[in-house]
KEKE-3310 file (N, C-alpha, C; in steps of 0.2 Angstrom, whole numbers, plus 5000, padded with zeros to 4 digits):
npx = (5325:5312:5294:5287:5297:5301:5290:5291:5301:5296:5285:5295:5302:5291:5282:5295:5296:5285:5287:5296:5292:5286:5294:5301:5308:5318:5311:5315:5326:5335:5347:5359:5362:5374:5386:5394:5408:5407:5399:5409:5420:5414:5412:5426:5428:5419:5420:5425:5415:5405:5410:5409:5394:5390:5396:5391:5378:5375:5376:5381:5377:5375:5361:5348:5355:5361:5356:5358:5371:5378:5378:5384:5396:5399:5399:5410:5421:5417:5424:5435:5441:5437:5445:5436:5434:5444:5454:5453:5454:5464)
npy = (4991:4999:4996:5001:5001:4986:4983:4988:4979:4967:4968:4970:4958:4947:4954:4952:4936:4934:4939:4931:4919:4918:4915:4907:4894:4889:4879:4858:4853:4844:4836:4826:4831:4839:4832:4824:4829:4839:4846:4847:4856:4867:4870:4875:4883:4895:4908:4915:4913:4919:4934:4935:4932:4946:4953:4947:4934:4924:4909:4905:4892:4876:4875:4864:4849:4833:4832:4828:4822:4833:4843:4839:4838:4852:4857:4851:4856:4870:4873:4867:4877:4890:4887:4882:4884:4881:4889:4899:4892:4888)
npz = (4982:4975:4973:4964:4955:4954:4949:4936:4930:4930:4923:4911:4908:4909:4895:4887:4886:4882:4868:4865:4862:4852:4842:4829:4820:4806:4794:4794:4782:4778:4771:4773:4790:4800:4811:4825:4825:4814:4825:4835:4826:4825:4837:4841:4832:4837:4843:4831:4823:4830:4827:4815:4812:4816:4805:4794:4786:4797:4805:4821:4826:4819:4811:4803:4813:4819:4831:4846:4848:4842:4849:4859:4853:4850:4863:4868:4858:4860:4873:4873:4865:4874:4885:4895:4908:4915:4913:4925:4934:4949)
capx = (5323:5305:5286:5286:5303:5303:5284:5290:5303:5293:5281:5298:5303:5286:5284:5302:5296:5280:5291:5303:5287:5284:5302:5302:5315:5316:5310:5321:5324:5344:5350:5363:5363:5382:5387:5397:5413:5404:5401:5415:5423:5409:5411:5430:5428:5413:5422:5425:5408:5400:5412:5406:5388:5388:5396:5385:5371:5379:5373:5386:5375:5370:5352:5347:5359:5360:5355:5363:5378:5380:5375:5390:5402:5400:5401:5415:5422:5420:5423:5442:5443:5435:5446:5434:5434:5452:5458:5450:5456:5471)
capy = (4993:5001:4995:5002:4996:4978:4981:4987:4975:4960:4966:4969:4954:4945:4956:4947:4931:4933:4940:4924:4914:4919:4913:4901:4892:4887:4871:4858:4850:4843:4828:4824:4835:4837:4828:4826:4831:4844:4851:4849:4860:4874:4873:4878:4889:4899:4914:4917:4913:4925:4942:4934:4935:4952:4956:4942:4934:4920:4906:4901:4885:4871:4872:4858:4845:4829:4835:4827:4821:4838:4848:4833:4841:4860:4860:4850:4862:4878:4872:4866:4882:4894:4888:4876:4883:4878:4896:4903:4888:4890)
capz = (4977:4974:4972:4957:4948:4951:4944:4930:4929:4930:4916:4905:4907:4904:4888:4883:4887:4876:4861:4862:4862:4844:4837:4825:4816:4798:4793:4795:4778:4778:4771:4781:4795:4803:4816:4830:4822:4814:4832:4837:4823:4826:4843:4844:4829:4840:4843:4824:4821:4834:4824:4805:4812:4818:4798:4788:4789:4797:4809:4827:4828:4812:4812:4807:4813:4820:4839:4855:4845:4840:4855:4862:4851:4851:4870:4869:4856:4862:4880:4871:4863:4878:4892:4900:4916:4919:4913:4931:4941:4951)
cpx = (5316:5300:5290:5290:5302:5293:5286:5296:5301:5289:5286:5300:5298:5284:5291:5300:5291:5284:5294:5298:5285:5288:5298:5307:5313:5314:5315:5318:5334:5341:5354:5366:5372:5380:5390:5403:5413:5403:5405:5420:5420:5410:5419:5432:5423:5414:5424:5420:5404:5403:5411:5400:5386:5389:5390:5381:5374:5378:5382:5383:5371:5363:5349:5353:5355:5358:5358:5371:5381:5380:5381:5395:5404:5402:5407:5421:5424:5423:5433:5445:5441:5440:5443:5433:5441:5456:5456:5452:5465:5476)
cpy = (4993:4997:4995:5001:4991:4977:4981:4982:4968:4963:4970:4963:4948:4947:4952:4939:4930:4935:4934:4920:4914:4918:4908:4899:4888:4880:4866:4852:4847:4834:4824:4829:4835:4834:4830:4831:4837:4851:4853:4856:4867:4877:4877:4882:4897:4905:4919:4916:4920:4931:4939:4935:4941:4954:4954:4941:4928:4915:4904:4895:4883:4870:4867:4856:4839:4826:4831:4826:4829:4842:4845:4841:4848:4861:4858:4855:4869:4877:4872:4874:4888:4894:4882:4876:4884:4885:4901:4898:4889:4884)
cpz = (4977:4972:4966:4952:4949:4950:4937:4926:4928:4921:4911:4902:4905:4896:4885:4881:4882:4871:4859:4860:4852:4837:4835:4820:4807:4796:4792:4787:4776:4777:4773:4785:4798:4810:4823:4830:4820:4820:4834:4834:4825:4834:4845:4839:4832:4840:4838:4821:4821:4829:4817:4806:4815:4809:4793:4791:4788:4805:4815:4827:4822:4816:4803:4810:4820:4829:4843:4853:4843:4843:4857:4859:4849:4856:4872:4864:4858:4870:4880:4869:4869:4885:4896:4906:4918:4918:4921:4935:4943:4954)
residu = (MET:ASN:THR:SER:LEU:ARG:ILE:ALA:VAL:ALA:HIS:ALA:MET:ALA:ALA:MET:LEU:LEU:LEU:ALA:SER:CYS:ALA:THR:GLN:PRO:PRO:VAL:THR:ALA:VAL:ASP:PRO:PRO:GLY:PHE:PHE:SER:GLY:LEU:LEU:HIS:GLY:PHE:LEU:VAL:LEU:PHE:SER:LEU:ILE:GLY:SER:VAL:PHE:MET:ASP:HIS:ARG:ILE:TYR:ALA:PHE:PRO:ASN:SER:GLY:TRP:TRP:TYR:ASP:LEU:GLY:PHE:PHE:LEU:GLY:ALA:SER:ALA:PHE:LEU:GLY:GLY:GLY:ALA:ALA:THR:ALA:LYS)
# end
C-alpha cells in the first residue's frame, strides 16, 4: 500500500469518527424499561428485527433499557439464535 493511499484511508477513518461523535440518542423517558427477559427475547429475534428495520422504522436494540441485565439477555439470546460460535466448532 503506497503512502498516499494510507493517508487517504486515515483521513476517511478520521472523518467517520468525527461524524460518529456527533450522533445522539433520544432522551430517556421510560417508566418501566425492558430487563433481562426482554433482552433475551430481543436477542433471540435479532435476525427478524434486522430484516424489519430495513423496511420499517424499527430498532433492533431496545432504548432505553435497564442496562447491564438487558445487555446480558440480548447477548445470550443472540448467541442462542445465531449459534454462539458452536456452529463452527468441530
